[in-house]
C-alpha positions as CSV (number, residue, x, y, z in Angstrom):
1,M,-73.4,57.7,-32.0
2,H,-77.1,57.7,-32.2
3,I,-78.7,59.7,-34.6
4,P,-81.0,62.6,-33.3
5,E,-84.2,63.4,-34.4
6,G,-84.8,65.8,-37.7
7,F,-81.3,65.5,-38.8
8,L,-81.9,62.9,-42.4
9,T,-84.1,62.9,-44.8
10,G,-87.2,60.1,-45.5
11,P,-85.7,58.4,-47.5
12,A,-82.2,57.8,-45.5
13,T,-84.5,56.8,-42.9
14,A,-86.5,54.3,-44.5
15,V,-83.5,52.3,-45.7
16,G,-82.1,52.3,-42.5
17,A,-85.3,50.6,-41.8
18,V,-85.7,48.3,-43.8
19,V,-81.9,46.6,-43.3
20,A,-82.1,46.9,-39.8
21,G,-85.8,45.0,-40.2
22,A,-83.9,42.2,-42.2
23,G,-81.4,42.0,-40.1
24,L,-83.3,41.5,-37.3
25,A,-85.2,39.4,-38.7
26,V,-82.7,37.0,-39.7
27,A,-81.3,37.0,-36.1
28,I,-84.4,36.0,-34.8
29,R,-85.0,33.1,-37.1
30,K,-81.1,32.1,-36.3
31,A,-81.1,32.4,-32.8
32,D,-84.4,30.5,-32.3
33,M,-83.1,27.5,-34.1
34,H,-79.3,27.8,-32.7
35,A,-79.5,29.2,-29.2
36,D,-80.0,27.7,-25.9
37,N,-82.4,28.7,-23.7
38,G,-80.0,28.9,-20.9
39,K,-78.6,32.1,-22.5
40,L,-81.7,34.2,-22.1
41,P,-81.4,34.9,-18.3
42,L,-77.7,35.8,-19.8
43,A,-79.5,38.1,-22.4
44,G,-81.5,40.0,-20.2
45,L,-78.5,40.7,-17.6
46,A,-76.5,41.6,-20.4
47,G,-78.6,44.3,-21.5
48,A,-79.6,45.7,-18.4
49,F,-75.7,46.0,-18.0
50,F,-74.9,47.7,-21.4
51,L,-78.2,49.9,-20.9
52,V,-75.9,51.0,-18.0
53,G,-72.6,51.1,-19.3
54,D,-73.5,53.2,-22.1
55,T,-74.9,56.0,-20.4
56,P,-72.2,57.7,-19.6
57,F,-72.1,60.2,-22.4
58,I,-69.0,62.5,-24.6
59,P,-70.9,65.4,-26.3
60,I,-69.3,65.9,-29.6
61,G,-71.1,69.0,-30.5
62,I,-72.7,68.4,-33.5
63,G,-76.1,67.3,-32.2
64,T,-75.2,63.8,-31.0
65,Q,-72.8,62.4,-28.4
66,G,-70.1,59.5,-28.0
67,H,-70.9,56.1,-25.4
68,L,-69.3,53.0,-25.2
69,M,-71.4,50.4,-27.3
70,G,-70.7,47.4,-26.0
71,G,-71.4,45.5,-29.3
72,T,-68.5,42.9,-29.3
73,L,-69.2,42.2,-25.7
74,A,-72.7,41.0,-26.2
75,I,-71.8,38.9,-29.5
76,A,-68.1,37.4,-27.3
77,L,-71.1,35.9,-24.3
78,L,-74.2,35.7,-26.2
79,G,-73.2,34.8,-29.9
80,P,-74.0,37.4,-33.0
81,W,-77.7,36.5,-33.6
82,L,-78.8,36.7,-29.5
83,G,-75.9,39.7,-29.0
84,M,-77.7,41.1,-32.0
85,I,-81.2,41.4,-30.8
86,T,-79.6,42.8,-27.4
87,I,-77.9,45.5,-28.5
88,A,-81.1,46.2,-30.6
89,V,-83.7,46.0,-27.4
90,V,-81.2,48.4,-25.3
91,T,-81.0,50.9,-28.7
92,V,-84.7,50.9,-28.8
93,V,-85.1,51.3,-24.8
94,Q,-82.2,54.3,-25.1
95,A,-84.4,55.8,-27.6
96,L,-87.9,55.8,-26.0
97,V,-86.8,56.3,-22.3
98,Q,-83.2,58.4,-22.4
99,G,-84.0,60.0,-25.3
100,D,-80.6,59.1,-26.8
101,G,-81.4,59.0,-30.8
102,G,-84.7,60.2,-32.8
103,I,-87.5,57.4,-33.2
104,T,-87.3,57.7,-37.3
105,V,-83.9,57.1,-37.5
106,L,-84.0,54.5,-35.4
107,G,-83.2,51.9,-38.0
108,L,-80.2,53.3,-38.6
109,N,-78.8,53.7,-35.1
110,I,-79.8,50.0,-34.7
111,V,-77.7,49.4,-37.8
112,N,-74.6,50.9,-36.6
113,A,-74.9,49.3,-33.0
114,A,-76.3,45.8,-33.3
115,L,-75.8,44.7,-37.2
116,V,-71.9,46.0,-37.5
117,P,-70.9,43.8,-34.9
118,A,-73.2,40.7,-35.8
119,F,-72.3,40.7,-39.7
120,I,-69.0,42.2,-39.6
121,G,-67.6,41.9,-36.3
122,W,-68.2,38.6,-35.9
123,P,-66.2,37.5,-38.3
124,V,-63.2,39.7,-37.5
125,L,-63.8,37.9,-34.0
126,R,-63.1,34.5,-35.5
127,G,-60.6,35.3,-37.8
128,V,-58.2,37.1,-35.5
129,Q,-58.9,34.6,-33.0
130,A,-57.9,31.7,-35.5
131,V,-54.4,33.8,-36.1
132,I,-53.6,34.1,-32.6
133,R,-54.3,30.5,-31.7
134,R,-52.1,29.5,-34.1
135,W,-49.2,31.7,-33.4
136,Q,-49.2,30.7,-29.7
137,G,-49.9,27.3,-30.9
138,R,-52.5,26.7,-28.2
139,S,-55.9,28.2,-27.0
140,T,-55.4,30.9,-24.0
141,A,-57.5,33.3,-22.0
142,G,-54.8,36.0,-22.7
143,G,-54.9,35.3,-26.6
144,L,-59.1,35.1,-26.4
145,A,-59.0,38.6,-24.8
146,L,-56.8,40.2,-27.2
147,A,-59.1,39.1,-30.2
148,C,-61.9,40.6,-28.1
149,A,-60.1,43.9,-27.9
150,F,-58.8,43.9,-31.4
151,A,-62.4,43.1,-32.3
152,A,-64.2,45.4,-30.1
153,Y,-61.7,49.0,-31.6
154,V,-62.8,47.5,-35.1
155,N,-66.5,47.5,-34.6
156,V,-66.7,51.0,-32.8
157,L,-64.2,52.6,-35.7
158,L,-66.8,50.8,-38.5
159,A,-69.7,52.4,-36.7
160,A,-68.3,56.0,-36.4
161,V,-67.2,55.5,-40.3
162,L,-70.6,54.5,-41.1
163,F,-72.3,56.8,-39.3
164,V,-70.4,59.4,-41.2
165,V,-71.4,58.2,-44.1
166,E,-75.3,57.9,-43.8
167,F,-75.0,61.5,-42.5
168,H,-73.0,62.4,-45.5
169,L,-75.7,60.8,-48.1
170,G,-78.9,61.7,-46.4
171,H,-78.3,64.6,-44.2
172,K,-81.0,67.7,-44.5
173,G,-79.7,71.2,-45.2
174,S,-76.8,72.3,-45.8
175,V,-74.0,70.7,-43.2
176,R,-70.1,70.5,-43.9
177,I,-69.3,67.3,-43.8
178,E,-65.4,68.0,-42.3
179,P,-67.0,68.5,-39.0
180,V,-68.7,65.8,-38.4
181,I,-65.7,63.3,-39.3
182,G,-63.5,65.2,-37.4
183,G,-65.5,65.0,-33.9
184,T,-67.3,61.9,-34.8
185,V,-64.4,59.4,-35.9
186,G,-61.8,61.2,-33.9
187,T,-63.6,60.9,-30.6
188,Y,-65.1,57.3,-30.9
189,A,-60.7,56.5,-31.9
190,L,-60.7,57.1,-28.3
191,I,-63.5,55.5,-27.2
192,G,-62.8,52.8,-29.2
193,I,-59.3,52.5,-26.9
194,I,-61.7,52.8,-23.6
195,E,-64.1,49.7,-25.1
196,A,-61.3,47.1,-25.9
197,L,-60.0,47.4,-22.5
198,V,-63.3,46.9,-20.8
199,T,-64.1,44.5,-23.1
200,A,-60.9,42.6,-22.4
201,G,-60.9,42.6,-19.0
202,I,-64.4,41.5,-18.5
203,V,-64.0,38.5,-21.1
204,K,-60.7,37.5,-18.9
205,A,-62.5,38.0,-15.8
206,L,-65.6,35.9,-16.8
207,L,-62.8,32.9,-18.1
208,A,-61.0,33.0,-14.6
209,R,-64.3,32.1,-13.0
210,R,-67.2,31.1,-15.1
211,P,-65.7,30.5,-18.6
212,D,-69.1,28.4,-19.5
213,L,-70.7,31.9,-19.7
214,V,-68.2,32.8,-22.8
215,L,-69.5,31.5,-25.9
216,I,-66.8,32.4,-28.2
217,A,-64.2,30.0,-25.9
218,P,-63.0,26.8,-27.6
219,P,-63.9,23.5,-25.4
220,E,-60.4,23.1,-24.5
221,L,-60.3,26.4,-23.0
222,R,-63.4,25.9,-20.8
223,R,-62.2,22.4,-19.6
224,S,-58.5,23.6,-18.8
225,L,-59.9,26.7,-16.7
226,R,-62.8,24.6,-15.0
227,R,-62.3,24.6,-11.4
228,P,-63.3,21.9,-9.1
229,A,-66.3,22.2,-7.3
230,R,-66.1,22.6,-3.7
231,R,-67.6,20.0,-1.5
232,R,-70.0,21.3,0.9
233,P,-69.6,19.5,4.6
234,A,-72.6,17.3,6.0
235,P,-74.7,19.1,8.3
236,A,-73.6,18.2,11.9
237,G,-76.0,16.3,13.4
238,P,-76.5,14.8,17.4
239,Y,-74.0,12.6,18.5
240,V,-74.7,9.1,18.3
241,P,-72.6,7.0,20.9
242,P,-71.1,3.9,19.7
243,P,-72.9,0.4,20.4
244,P,-71.4,-1.2,23.8
245,G,-67.9,-3.6,23.0
246,T,-66.9,-1.7,19.9
247,E,-64.5,1.1,21.8
248,P,-61.1,0.2,21.1
249,Q,-59.3,-1.0,24.2
250,R,-55.9,0.7,25.8
251,G,-52.7,-0.9,24.6
252,R,-54.7,-2.9,21.6
253,S,-54.7,-2.3,18.3
254,A,-58.2,-0.2,16.4
255,A,-58.4,-2.6,13.7
256,P,-60.9,-5.0,13.8
257,P,-60.3,-8.7,14.5
258,D,-60.4,-11.5,12.6
259,G,-62.7,-13.9,14.0
260,P,-66.3,-12.7,16.2
261,V,-65.7,-10.1,19.3
262,P,-67.0,-12.0,22.3
263,P,-68.9,-9.6,24.9
264,P,-67.6,-7.8,27.5
265,G,-66.9,-10.0,30.4
266,T,-66.7,-13.3,28.6
267,E,-62.8,-13.2,27.8
268,P,-60.9,-16.9,28.7
269,S,-58.8,-16.3,31.3
270,G,-56.0,-18.7,30.1
271,P,-53.4,-17.6,27.7
272,R,-54.7,-16.6,24.4
273,A,-54.4,-19.0,21.2
274,D,-52.7,-16.2,19.5
275,A,-50.1,-15.4,21.8
276,V,-46.3,-16.0,20.6
277,P,-44.4,-17.6,23.1
278,P,-40.7,-16.0,24.1
279,P,-37.9,-17.2,23.4
280,P,-36.4,-20.1,25.7
281,G,-34.4,-18.3,28.3
282,T,-36.2,-15.1,28.2
283,E,-39.0,-15.7,30.9
284,P,-39.0,-13.3,33.5
285,S,-38.0,-14.6,37.0
286,G,-40.2,-12.2,39.0
287,P,-43.7,-13.2,39.0
288,R,-46.2,-13.0,36.2
289,A,-48.2,-9.7,35.5
290,D,-51.5,-11.9,34.7
291,A,-50.4,-14.9,37.7
292,V,-53.7,-15.1,39.8
293,P,-52.6,-14.5,43.3
294,P,-54.1,-17.7,46.0
295,P,-56.9,-17.2,48.0
296,P,-56.4,-15.7,51.5
297,R,-55.9,-18.7,54.1
298,T,-58.9,-20.6,55.3
299,E,-57.1,-22.9,58.1
300,P,-58.5,-22.5,61.7
301,Q,-57.0,-20.4,63.8
302,R,-55.0,-22.1,67.1
303,G,-57.7,-22.2,70.4
304,R,-60.6,-21.7,67.7
305,A,-63.4,-23.8,66.3
306,A,-63.5,-24.2,63.1
307,G,-67.6,-24.2,63.1
308,P,-70.0,-21.9,64.2
309,G,-71.0,-21.3,67.9
310,P,-69.5,-20.1,70.8
311,V,-65.7,-20.8,71.1
312,A,-64.1,-21.8,74.5
313,P,-61.4,-20.8,75.6
314,T,-58.4,-23.1,75.8
315,S,-55.2,-23.6,77.7
316,D,-52.1,-25.1,77.3
317,D,-51.6,-26.8,80.9
318,G,-55.3,-28.3,80.2
319,P,-58.9,-27.9,79.8
320,A,-60.3,-24.9,81.0
321,P,-62.4,-25.4,84.3
322,D,-65.5,-25.7,84.8
323,P,-67.3,-22.2,86.3
324,S,-69.8,-23.9,88.0
325,V,-67.5,-25.9,90.5
326,P,-66.3,-24.1,92.8
327,R,-62.8,-23.6,92.5
328,T,-60.0,-24.8,95.5
329,T,-56.6,-23.3,96.3
330,E,-53.8,-25.8,97.4
331,E,-50.8,-25.0,99.6
332,E,-47.7,-24.8,98.3
333,P,-45.6,-27.8,100.0
334,A,-42.9,-25.3,102.2
């Protein structure tokens, strides 16, 4: 929709420059007072997106072309004043780098692309948003996306009509206005539908993922759509074994005892003080599992001395004979 160079007269371009300068002065003053510095990186990112998104051109046949404008999306994300400045910067870059629009008519192109969404589209967007909220009873992401789509279509049609009026009042030579009206308004009536769908889709996607980036969203909608942040697990460090004596023993509860825990190997061998005795008549008849077996027998064996030293052999008939005395044999009686 940018007006090319050499189509309008000098007075028309001068009026456009004055109106654009006044509007930008108001936007700069308002943006410095009310805009948050955190929006400036978002404004730069949005400007780059609009510069790329407005590149596909649709030839109209009268020296100009149609393309997406992005004004409604800019004011929905950045507000009317910062959004106006962003679209104005994009329009200047398009004229100087891409050759889309003339240099002398830059003021009128800024009026059509930036001032119309800020001064007309913003009140329309707020009004439609209030009507939809009253009709639904509460603010919803779908209702806000629908309001942005309606405002985007209205902005595109208003800018197309204003372009035709400027061309009719300030054109040079004899140019029939009927082809300009049919080519410009008819083409942008279709482009407005595409821009409305794109604007609604981007706004709804941002509300689902990052509602804090949508300035037009009410606070209750931001709180209802805000998701809790995922807690990152702590990095795994080297394994540190527990101190001795703190491992839960098998067969016992892992809960900490009421009193101090004795060190290993010092537990009393007798019955525990907190043990509950079994009811009468239920004692097991066999040996207890915790009974201490008696020590092995220590009595001296028969025929052996109990003390240290060599043990002399013994006999049941008497004392053992002395090996130094010669042994005599007794004759048995016949």
